[in-house]
N, C-alpha and C positions, 0 to 999 in steps of 0.2 A: 379633486383628488387625482394624484398622478397614478397612472396605470402602466402596465407593461407595454400596451399598445402605444402609449404616449412616447415611451422610449424609442420604440422602433420607428415611429414616424419622424423622429429627429435625425435619423442616420442619413448621411450623405448618399444620395442615390448613385453617385458615380462609383461608390465602393462596392456596389452589389452586383452579382452576376446577372446578366440580362436574362429575361424569361423568353423562351422560344415561343413562336407563334402557333405551332401545331404540335400534335403528338409526335410525329416524325419517326423515322426508322430507329433512332437510338432508343426511344422509349418503348417502341414495339419490340425491339430485340430484348431489352431488359425485361419487359413484361412476359415475353415468351419463355425466357430462361427461368424466371421466377415461377411461372405457371408450371413448367415441366418438373422442376425440382420440388415444388410444393405438392404436385400430384403424387410424386413418389413418396414424399413424407406422409401425405394423407393416406395413401394406400397402406403404408406400414402401420399407421394409426388404426386403420380399419381392421387389419389383421390382429393387432393388439386387442381391440375390443371384441373381436370374434373369439380370440383365445380366452379372454376373461369370461365372456358369456358361456363358452363351452365348458369351462371347468367349474365355474361358480353358479351359473344360471342366473335367474332373477330371484335372489335369495337375501337373507339377512346379512350374510358376509359381503355380498356385492353392494347392497345398499349402504352398509357401513363404510366400505372402501370409497365409494363414489361420494359419500357425504364428507368423509375426512379429507379427501383430495380437493375439495372445493377451495379451501383456503390456500394450500400450496399452488394449486392450479391458477388461482387468481394472481399469484405473484409471477409465475413462470410463463403463463400464457397471455394474461391481460396486461399486467403492469409492465413486464419485461419483454413481451412478445413484439413481433413486427407490427407497427401501427399503434402500440401501446404508449402510455404517457412518457416513459423514459426514452423510447425510440423517437417519439414525436418531438419532445422538448430538445433532445440532442440535435436532431436534424434542423429544427428551427433556429437554434443558436449558432451552430457551427457553419451552417450555410450562409450566415451573415458575416462571418469572420473573413478577413482578407487572407484566405489560405487557398492554395492551389489544390484542387481536388482531382486533377487528371491522374490517370494511372501512371505509376512510377514515381510520382513526386512524394516528397517527405513532408510531414506536418511541421509547421513552424514551432518554435519554442513556446509561443503563446498558446497554441493549440494543445501541445503536450501538457503544459501546465494546467490548463483548464480541464482536460480529460482526467489527469491525475487527481485534481481536486474533487471532481464529480464522483469518481470511483471511491475515493476515501470517505466522503460524507455518506454516500449511499451504503457502503459496506458497514459503517459504524451504526447507522440508524437501523438497518434491517437485521443486523446481528442482534440488537436489543429486542426487536420485535419477535425474532425467531425464538429467543429465550422465553419471552413472556407467553407466546403461544404454547410452547412445550409445557410450561408450568401450569397453565390454566386450560389445558386441553379438555378436561372433564366438564367443567361448567360451560365452556364454549359449545361443545357438542350437545350438551343437554339443552341449551338455550335454543339452538336452531333445529333441534329434532324433538320438540316438546311432546309430541304424541307417540314417540318411538318407545320400544321396550328398553328396560335397563341393560339387557345384554347387548343390544345393538348400539346403545350409547357408549358402553364400555369398550366395545370393539373399535368403534370409530375414534374414540379418544386415544386408544393405544396406537392406532395407525397414524393419527395426527402427530403425536409426539415423535414418531420415527421420521415423518416427512417434514417436520418444522424447519430444518435448515434450508429447504428449498426457497423459503422466503428471502434468505440472504442472497441466493444465486440469482433470483428473478430480476431485481433492479440492475445488477451489474451486467447481466446479459443484455438488457435493454439498451444500455449505454454503448456496449460493443456493437449491437445491431445498427444503431444510428450512425456511429463513426464509420463502420464498414460500408454502409450504403452510400454515404457521402463520397467515399473514395471508390465508388462504382464496383464494390464487391457485393454481389447478390447471391452467389451460389451457396456459400457456407451458411449465411444467416437463414436462407430459405430451407436448407437441408437439415440444419441442426436439430429442429424438433423431432426428427426421426430418431435421434439418439435415445430419447425417452422410450419410444416404441421398441427399439431394438433390444434394450436392456430388459424390458418387461417381457418381451417374447422369449428371450433367452431364459429368464427365470421360470416362466411357465413351462418351457420345454424341459428344463433340468429338474424342476420340482413340481410335477403335475398333481401328485397325490399327497404331498407333504404338508401343504398349508391349509389348515382348517379355520384360521382366524384372520387371514388376509395380511399377515405380517410380511410374508415373502413379497407380496405385491407392493407393500409400503416401502420396503428396503430397495426393491428394484426401481421404484419410482424415484427415490432419492438418488440412486446411482445414475439413472438415465438423465436426470436434471443436471447433475454434475458433468456428464458427458456433453450435454447440450452447450454448456459454457466452454468446455475444453475444445470443442470443434471450432470455436471462434479464434482461439489463441494464435495459431500459426499466421493467419492473415493479419491479425491485429499487430503482431510483432513485425511482420514483413513491411507493413506500411510505415512503421517507425515510431509507434506509440510505446510507452513503457507498460510492461505487463502489470506491475504492482504499483500501488501508490508510493510516490517518492517524496516522503515528507522532508527529506534532507536537501531537496533542490534549493539552490541559493535564492531563486526568485519565487519560491513557492508562496502562494497567497491563499488565504482562506476566503477572502472577499475580492470580488472584481465585478465590473459592470455586467460582464457576460454571465457570471455565476448568479448574480441577482436576477437577471432576466430569465435564466434557465429555471431557477426556483419559482419565479413568477409564473412561468408557463406550466411547470411541472405540478405545483401544488393544486391549482384548480382542476387540472386534468386528472391528477391523482384522486382528488376528492370526487370528481365526476365519475371516474371509473369505479371507485370504491362504492359510491352510492348505487351505480348500476349493478354492482355485484350484490348489493343488499337485496336487489330483486330476486337473485338466486336463493338467498337465505329465506326470503319470504316464501318463495315457491317450495323450498325444502320444509319449511314449517308446516304448510298446508298439506304437503305430500306425506308427511309423517303420520297423518291420520288415515291415509289410504292403506289398502292391503299390502303385505310384504311384496317387494319387487317393484313398487310404484316408482321410487326414485331411480332405480336402475333403468326402468323403461323411459323415464324422462331424459336421463343422461344419454342413453343409446340413441333415442330419437333425435336429440339435439346434435349428437355426433354425426349422424347421417346427414342432417341438414347442413351442418357446418362443413361437410366435405366439399360440396360445390361452392358454398359461400366463401370458405377459407381460401380455396384455390383462386377464385376470381378476385376476391378482395385483395389478397396478397399480391397477385400478379399485376393488378392495375393501380391500386391505390398507394402501394408502397413507393413505386417510382414516380407517381404523379404528385405526391405531397410536396417534395422539394420545389416543384414547379409552382405550385400554389404559393409557397412561402416567398419565393423570389419575385413572382408577379405581384404579390401584395406589397412587398417592400418597394417596388418600383412604380406602384400605382396603376399597373396594367390590369384593370378589372375585366377588360374584354377577353384577355387570354384566360382568366379564371373561369368566366362564363363558358367559353368555348370548350376548355378542357373538362369542366364539370359536366356539361351536357353530353359531350362525346363519351366521357368515361361512364356515366350512369346509364346512358342508353345502350352502350356496348355491353355492360353488365346485364341489363335487362334482356338484350338479344340472346345471350347465352343461357340465362337463368330460366326464362319462360319454358323452353322445352324440358328442362330438368324438373320444373314444377309440374308440368303435365305428366311426365313419367311417374313421378312420385304419387300423384293423385290417382292415376289410372291403375297402378299396380302396387299399391302400398303393401298389402299383406303378402303377396307372393315374393316381393323383394326382401321383406324382413325374414320370411321363412327360409329363403335361399341363403341369406347372409348369416343369420344367427341361430336358427333352430337346429343345433347340433349338441351332442353331449348332454349336459345338465340343463340346457336351455330348451324348454318345452313349448307346447302350443299356447299355453296361457301367457307365457312371456312374449310370444310373437303377437298375440292379440293386444297386449298392453302397449308394446312399442309401436304397433301400427296406429293405435289411437293417438299416441303422442305425436307421431309423424304428421297425421292429418291436421292436428292443431297447429303445428309449426310450419307447414308447407307454404302458406300464404305470407309468411314473414319475409321471404326472400326479396321481394321487390322493394318494400319500404326499408328493409335493412340496408341495402346498398345506397339508397338515396340518403338515409340518415347518416351513415358513416362518411359519405362524401361531403355532406354539408358540415359535419363536425370538423373535418379537416380544413374547410374554408375558414371556420372560426379560429382554429389553431394557427393558420397562416397569418391571421391578423393579430396574433398573440392574445386572443380572447378565449380563455378557457372558462371564464365565469358564467357565460351564457349557457353552454352545455351543462355546467354544474347545476344551475338553477332548474333547467329542464329535467335533468336526471332526478333531482329532489322531488319534483312534481310527479314524476313517473312512478315513484315508490308507492304513493298513495293509490294511484290508479291500479297498480299491480296487485296490491293487497285486496282492493275492492273486487277486481275481476277474478282473482283466485277464489275468494269467498263466494262470488256469484256463480261462476262456472263449475268449480270443483265441489263446492259445498252445497249451496242452495239448489242448483240445478242438477247436482249429482252426476256430472260428466266425468268424474275421476281424473285420470292422467290427461285426458284430452282437454279437460277444463283448465288444467295448469298450463298447458302449451298454448291453448287459445288465448289465455291471458297474456302470455308473452308476445304473441302476434299483435294483439290489440294495443299493448303498451308501445310496441315498436312503431305502429302507425301514428299514435298520438305524439310520440317523441319526434318523429320525422316532420309532422305537421307544424309543431311548435317551433322547431329549429328553422324550418323554411320561412316562416313568418318573421322570426327574429333576425334572420340573416340580412334583412333589408337595411339594417343600420350600417352594414359594411358594404354591401353591394345591392343597390336597388334592382329588383327584378333579376334574380339569379338565372332565370331561364326556364322555369317550369312550364310556362305556356307553350314554348317551342318544343317541349318534351312530350306534351300531351298527344300530339298527332302520331309520333312514333310509337308511343305506348298503346294507342288504340290499334294501330296496324299490327304490332307485335301480339297483342291480345287476340285479335282476329286470326292471326296465323296460328297461335297456340290452340284456339278453338278448333280450327280445321285439323290440326295434328291430333287432338283428342278424338274427333269424329272418325278420322282414318284408323286410329288404333282400335276404337270401339267396333268398327266395321270388320277389320281383318282378324281380330283375335279369336272369335268363335270358330271361323273357318280354319285357322291354324291349329286350334286344339283338336278339331276333328281329323285333320290331315296327319297330325303328329302323335296320335294316341298310341301308335305302335312303339314309339321310343320309350325306353325305360325312364322312370322318374329318378332323379329330377331333371334328366336331360330334355324331356319334352317341355318342361316349364322353361328351362334355359332357352330352348330354341324358339318357343312362342314369344317370350319377352324380347329376345334379340331381334327377331324378324319384324315383329310389330313395332318395336322402337325404331328400327331402321326405316320402315315405311313412314312412320309418323314424322321422323326427322326430315325425310326427303320432302314430304308435303309441307312441313313448316318452312324449310329453306326456300322452296319454290314460291310459297306464298309471300315471304318477306321480300323476295326479289320482284315479284309481280306487283306488290304494293309499294315498291320503290323505297324501302327503308334504307337510308343512306349508309348506315353502319354495315348492313348486310351486303350492299353493293361494294363497299370498300373491302370487306373481308373476301368477297369473291375475286376482286381485282388482285389482292395480295396473294391469294392461292394460285391464281393463273400465272402471276409473275414468278412465283417460286417454282411451279411446274415447268415453265418455259426455260428457266435457268438450268434445271436438271436435264 
């Protein structure tokens, strides 16, 4: 049977851009820009969540909104987001076209034609899906919230109908992201998710006491998603692509080899992501049997974990994926191994101190961030429990997503799809075991998520051998041990200094004393962590130190 990867293997290697041999300053510069903009976007997202928690608390209305938003969020964040199926498929295909992607160059007629075709097909398909979701909002919400009250189901169905057009926006945004990234435009794609937060924050500010059913939130979410697409338009037009589908183009084709390859990559990736999202609905199903506010706690805990994960993943994996794709096309497996190892270990280097901070001070962090207005101590306790279950997800998460991109670089979306299918069964079992049988509540739901991520990563790493024998995990074991030892020393340092700091700073008014203790102890812990990584000669830490010294010397 002919597969997509078979097509890619027959392309002349001379037609493909060469893969660079190291991460290099260009990738680091792109990663730095993406990280800075993504941090700004994530901070606005955090303010948005704080605003929602402060006005609605952990309540039936907040549970209903977060439940209803899962389907639109799936479209705009997962399907159409940076690193999502539409972005990934677009990068994989357009990077193999003979088009010049340097700044200032215009796309060829072939590239314009293909982009127009992709947008046309995506718009038509997702318009139909949006209409169906709006028509069947009530049974959809009832199915995934089986244990919820009728009032909560009705509220969430009402909000889902309002937000259903976001499904149409999501796929188109993903295509825009892919094309802009290939033309070295990273700023607006990385910043645009902030549009959603800005509109919701504005709505919460203008109508703080008007909304008792969550409809203002739903309408603001729809408007923010539209703004997320509009923020891409100026750069998209400047590059030279047509804004709207041009069905009247003389050479317009509904079928082409590139379109068939794009669909061949997209559909398995789409199915894989959809199946991955089914895990969320499985979690929602089991959470609907927990006390009110449980789903809000799971969502807010996940948002806090996704803050560092999203920044690091977007910063490094978005610019590195085209390198995987080009290296795979030219048969340069050594470059993929090197970039994979450097990328994942670099992500672990930064994520381990974040993991330590979250585990050491979970409840104080949640209390400082969310416990305001209608969000009370019971909500803080639930979110803290959810956070503890999710914290250990960070390390396998980065490895899993990096391996997945290796599969996509070889035009193999089917293997991640099969693994995602297997993961659903594990997730349902662990949800029942941890949240139901063992009675761990929201912590059980999030522990299940972490366990499934570890299983997913393990299966993908084993199956990756059909493309690249020995992807490099053995060489990553030593750095992981050194980083874990450094993280342990960081935790001990924080555990030692915090009691003394609390005694010294008791005169400060609350919450300033807590702010001061957390800031000082975190600074001491980070200093110990960085010193330990350098003493243990972690190469990524040494490289980071060299880069910082170079930047300081330039200034």
